[in-house]
N, C-alpha and C positions, 0 to 999 in steps of 0.2 A: 504494500500500500504506500502511496505517495501522498503528500499534502500539497495543496494549492489554494489560491484565492480565486473566487468567482468574480470575473470582471465584466460579464455580459451574458446575454441569452441569444439564442438563435431561433428565428421564426421560420417555419417551413410551410410551403403551400400544399405539400403532399407528405404522407408518412406511411410507414408500414404498420399494419394493424397490431403487431406485437408491441409496438411502442406506445399504444394508447394509454393515457394516464400519466405519462412522463413528459419531460421536456429536455431540451438540450442547453447546456451551459458552456460558456467560454471560460476555461480555467487556465491560469498562469501558475505553473509549478513553483514552489518555494525553492530557493537555492541554498547552498551550504552557508552563504553569508547571512542569510536570514536567521538561521539558528545560532550561528557563532556570535552574532552581534546582539542576541537576546532582544530582538524587536518583537513587540506584540503583533503589529501588522507591518509587513514589509513596505518600506517607503519607496524603494527603487525596484519594483517588480520588473522583471525583464519582459517587456511586451514583444520581444523578438520571437519568443516561442510560447505559443498558447495551444491548447488542444480543446476539442469539443468532447464533452462528457455527457452521457445520458444520465438523467437524474429523475428518480421517482420518489425521492425523500422530501423534496420541497425546499432545497437550498436556494438562497437568493443572492443578489449582487452584494459583494463585500464579505460573504461568509467564507470561512475556511472549511474545505472539504477534504476527505480522504477518498482517493479513487484508485482503482486497479485498471490495468491495461492488459491487452492480449486475450488469450483464450479464457482466462478467468472472468473477463468482463461479460462474456456470453453465457456463462454458467447459470445465472438465475432464470434464464428463459427456458420454457419447456421445449421449444422448437429451435433449430439452428437460426440464429438471428445475427445480422451483420452489424455488430457494434465493436468499437475498438477500446472504449473506456467507459466505465460506469462508476457513479458516485456510490460509495458504500458507507460513508459516515459524514455527519455534519459535526465539526470539531468546535467545542466550546473554548477550551484553553489548551495551550501547549507549554509544557514545562521542560526545559532542557538545561542540564548542567554539564558543560563540557569537561572532559577529563583534564586533570591538572598534571 
């Protein structure tokens, strides 16, 4: 699982029936600097790399989410479904103490 910040949503004109009830989020992954500098919300999110994540949990813009990619992203669906990343958690707080 990776963590990222929701920076937007995607609106589709057509969708696959398996995706009914969910939505698509634009997520920017957290970098190593985010955790090492102990920031609550990353100030300098890299907007160079973002990905589209399927969400059926109800995350919104500005939320921190945990997402998985690859084959694991399609596992919650009963039929084979074309999805690359899925939101698996909405994160309240992140506590990180770097090793000394």
